[in-house]
C-alpha positions as CSV (number, residue, x, y, z in Angstrom):
1,M,10.7,12.2,-62.5
2,N,11.0,8.3,-62.6
3,T,13.4,7.3,-65.7
4,M,10.7,4.5,-67.0
5,L,8.2,7.7,-67.1
6,L,10.1,9.8,-68.5
7,L,11.1,7.3,-71.2
8,F,7.5,6.9,-71.8
9,L,6.7,10.6,-72.4
10,S,9.8,11.8,-74.6
11,M,8.8,8.6,-77.0
12,L,5.0,9.5,-77.3
13,K,6.1,13.2,-78.0
14,I,8.6,11.8,-80.4
15,G,5.7,9.4,-81.9
16,C,3.0,12.7,-82.1
17,F,5.5,14.5,-84.7
18,A,6.8,12.1,-86.3
19,F,5.3,13.3,-89.8
20,G,7.3,12.5,-92.3
21,G,9.0,9.1,-91.7
22,G,12.5,7.6,-90.1
23,Y,14.9,10.2,-92.2
24,A,12.7,13.3,-90.6
25,I,12.3,12.0,-87.5
26,I,15.9,11.4,-86.8
27,A,16.3,15.2,-86.0
28,L,14.1,15.0,-83.2
29,L,15.5,11.6,-82.4
30,E,18.8,13.4,-82.1
31,G,17.8,16.5,-80.0
32,E,16.1,14.4,-77.8
33,F,18.5,11.7,-77.1
34,V,21.5,13.3,-77.5
35,T,21.1,17.0,-76.8
36,R,18.2,17.5,-74.4
37,R,18.7,14.0,-72.5
38,K,21.6,12.5,-72.6
39,W,21.0,9.7,-72.9
40,I,23.4,8.6,-75.1
41,E,26.4,10.4,-77.1
42,H,26.5,11.4,-80.8
43,E,28.8,8.9,-82.1
44,E,26.7,6.0,-80.5
45,F,23.6,8.0,-82.0
46,M,25.2,8.1,-85.6
47,D,26.1,4.5,-85.1
48,V,22.3,3.3,-84.2
49,V,21.2,5.2,-87.0
50,A,23.1,3.7,-89.2
51,I,22.2,0.0,-87.5
52,A,18.4,1.5,-87.4
53,E,18.6,2.3,-91.3
54,S,20.1,-1.1,-92.3
55,T,18.0,-3.7,-90.6
56,P,14.1,-4.4,-90.7
57,G,11.6,-1.6,-89.5
58,P,11.2,1.8,-89.5
59,I,14.1,4.1,-88.1
60,A,12.4,5.9,-85.2
61,I,11.1,2.7,-83.6
62,N,14.4,0.7,-84.2
63,V,16.4,3.6,-82.1
64,A,13.7,4.4,-79.8
65,T,14.3,0.7,-78.9
66,Y,17.7,0.9,-78.7
67,V,17.5,4.1,-76.5
68,G,14.8,1.8,-74.3
69,Y,17.0,-1.2,-73.9
70,K,20.1,0.3,-72.7
71,L,18.2,2.7,-70.2
72,K,16.1,-0.1,-68.9
73,G,17.2,-3.5,-70.6
74,F,13.9,-5.6,-71.7
75,L,11.3,-3.5,-70.1
76,G,12.4,-0.3,-71.5
77,A,12.7,-1.4,-75.0
78,T,9.0,-2.4,-74.7
79,V,8.1,1.1,-73.2
80,A,10.2,3.1,-75.8
81,T,8.9,1.0,-78.7
82,V,5.2,0.9,-77.6
83,A,5.4,4.6,-76.7
84,I,7.0,6.1,-80.0
85,C,4.1,4.2,-81.8
86,V,1.1,4.7,-79.9
87,P,0.1,8.1,-81.4
88,S,0.8,6.8,-85.3
89,F,-1.5,4.1,-84.9
90,V,-4.3,6.3,-83.1
91,I,-3.6,9.0,-85.7
92,M,-3.6,6.1,-88.7
93,Y,-6.3,4.3,-87.3
94,L,-8.5,7.7,-86.7
95,V,-7.5,8.6,-90.4
96,S,-8.5,5.1,-91.9
97,L,-12.1,6.1,-90.5
98,F,-12.5,9.2,-91.9
99,Y,-10.3,9.4,-95.0
100,E,-12.5,10.6,-97.4
101,Q,-14.4,13.4,-95.5
102,F,-11.3,14.4,-94.1
103,M,-9.2,14.7,-97.0
104,E,-12.1,17.1,-98.2
105,I,-11.9,19.7,-95.7
106,A,-9.8,22.3,-97.5
107,L,-8.1,23.3,-94.2
108,V,-6.6,19.6,-93.6
109,A,-5.8,19.6,-97.6
110,A,-3.8,22.5,-96.9
111,A,-2.6,21.8,-93.7
112,F,-1.1,17.9,-95.1
113,R,0.8,20.3,-98.5
114,G,2.4,22.4,-95.5
115,I,3.1,19.4,-93.9
116,Q,4.9,17.6,-97.0
117,I,6.9,21.0,-97.0
118,C,8.4,20.5,-93.7
119,V,9.1,17.1,-93.8
120,V,11.6,17.8,-97.2
121,Y,13.2,20.3,-94.5
122,L,13.6,17.8,-91.6
123,I,15.1,15.4,-93.9
124,A,17.5,17.7,-95.1
125,S,18.3,18.9,-92.0
126,A,19.1,15.7,-90.5
127,G,21.1,14.5,-93.3
128,L,22.8,18.2,-92.8
129,K,23.5,17.8,-89.0
130,M,24.7,14.0,-89.8
131,L,27.1,15.3,-92.4
132,K,28.6,18.0,-90.3
133,K,29.3,15.3,-87.5
134,M,30.9,12.9,-89.3
135,K,34.3,12.1,-89.1
136,K,36.1,13.6,-92.4
137,T,38.4,10.9,-93.0
138,P,39.4,10.2,-97.0
139,L,37.3,7.0,-96.6
140,N,34.2,8.4,-95.4
141,I,34.1,11.5,-97.8
142,A,34.8,9.5,-101.0
143,V,31.8,7.3,-99.8
144,F,29.8,10.4,-99.2
145,A,30.8,11.9,-102.2
146,L,30.3,8.1,-104.3
147,A,26.9,7.6,-103.0
148,F,25.7,11.3,-103.3
149,V,26.8,11.9,-107.0
150,S,25.2,8.0,-107.8
151,M,22.1,8.8,-106.1
152,V,21.5,12.5,-107.9
153,L,22.6,10.6,-111.4
154,C,20.1,8.1,-110.7
155,T,17.6,10.6,-110.2
156,L,18.0,12.8,-113.1
157,L,18.2,9.9,-115.4
158,E,15.4,8.4,-113.6
159,I,17.1,5.2,-112.9
160,R,15.5,3.5,-110.0
161,I,17.9,1.6,-107.5
162,S,16.9,1.2,-104.4
163,S,18.5,3.1,-101.1
164,V,19.1,-0.4,-99.7
165,F,21.9,-1.0,-102.6
166,F,23.6,1.9,-101.2
167,I,23.0,1.2,-97.9
168,L,24.7,-2.3,-98.8
169,A,27.2,-1.3,-101.0
170,A,28.5,1.1,-98.3
171,G,28.2,-1.1,-95.5
172,I,30.9,-3.4,-97.9
173,I,33.6,-0.7,-98.4
174,G,33.3,-0.1,-94.4
175,L,33.9,-3.6,-93.4
176,A,36.8,-4.4,-96.5
177,A,38.4,-0.9,-95.0
178,F,38.4,-1.8,-91.9
179,L,39.9,-5.5,-92.9
180,V,42.5,-4.0,-94.7
181,K,43.3,-2.0,-91.9
182,A,43.3,-4.8,-89.4
183,K,45.6,-6.7,-91.7
184,K,47.7,-3.9,-91.5
185,A,48.0,-3.7,-88.1
186,K,48.7,-7.2,-87.4
187,E,51.6,-6.7,-89.9
188,V,52.9,-4.2,-87.9
189,R,53.0,-5.9,-85.0
190,E,54.8,-8.9,-86.4
């Protein structure tokens, strides 16, 4: 099958089942791009997710754009981005037209409660997969533990700190560790 058509159909399929937003969709993205299609390696996927999380825009769209660009350049990025957005746009447009009537249907309301539960599972599943495959260096373990404990404490103590703070802090720690390592390597060479 033509790669561009396959790219479009894969992104369209993911877009149709993207309930729960960015974190919930990570497992679907990994399954499609890494496991099924082998368009990117797992390490590259982890890097792309980290970059997609720390740049403006939804994670799924950022990752889709990257994969599309990697496969087919600018046109691939455009096709992937449009394909992953179309289902959400159509669904939200239709829901906005009939929201009040839609939510009054008991069956629909029950379905949305079920979807909410599934979203929690998808987010936890994606996090656990990423945790399992994470390189277990002392720095990675320390940053993970610090972020996890901090976020749990903030939740329990009802302290509102944006997740952006944790992302930026982890990025700064990673950059500092890289610079220290590079400086030591330079001193060894001299």
